[in-house]
Phi, psi and omega in degrees: 000311186295317174304321185288323179297314189287326182294313182300313180297325175283335171296314187293333179284324185290315173285358183232069182291164179277137173249119177263126177235145175252127170252148176224132184223124181266156181202171180218156178144160178271107188234145178270163181300325187273338170292315175305314185287324177297317181300304177314312183290331185285323180301312182302338183276344187295144179303138179072359175281134173245343178206149177203143173212131179252130175250135183208132178259097186293327183291338177252002183055029183231154179207176171214143176262132172232123180240134170253126179236130174261098182269146182206133176285129185242305169207183186291341189263357185242153163303146176230003192219137177297136191253105187295340182300325175303322183289317178308311185294321180305313185296303182314308178310316186269021182054034166249160180262112181293143176247257187249147176224148170210170181223156169221157173283139177268134175268140189250000000 
């Protein structure tokens, strides 16, 4: 019985490979360094996020968020993709204007 359960778990992982994606989100607004640090920490807590970096040019009031997410479909009742909407809401809550986002597959 134990052997059969272990095999099933391994098959499930093999049938549901991890997809690594890089998300970029540009924004504008006047943000303090403490706000940027707080935002980065919050992004790192989001589901599937493995890395997050915020680049910000204070003199121009523009920035870009770079997020690395390792996504995996687990079952029908769970999410399997990073939700960029959460980042948009985070920007709005911190008085920044979300601009454009794009994503690309990360090659390993």
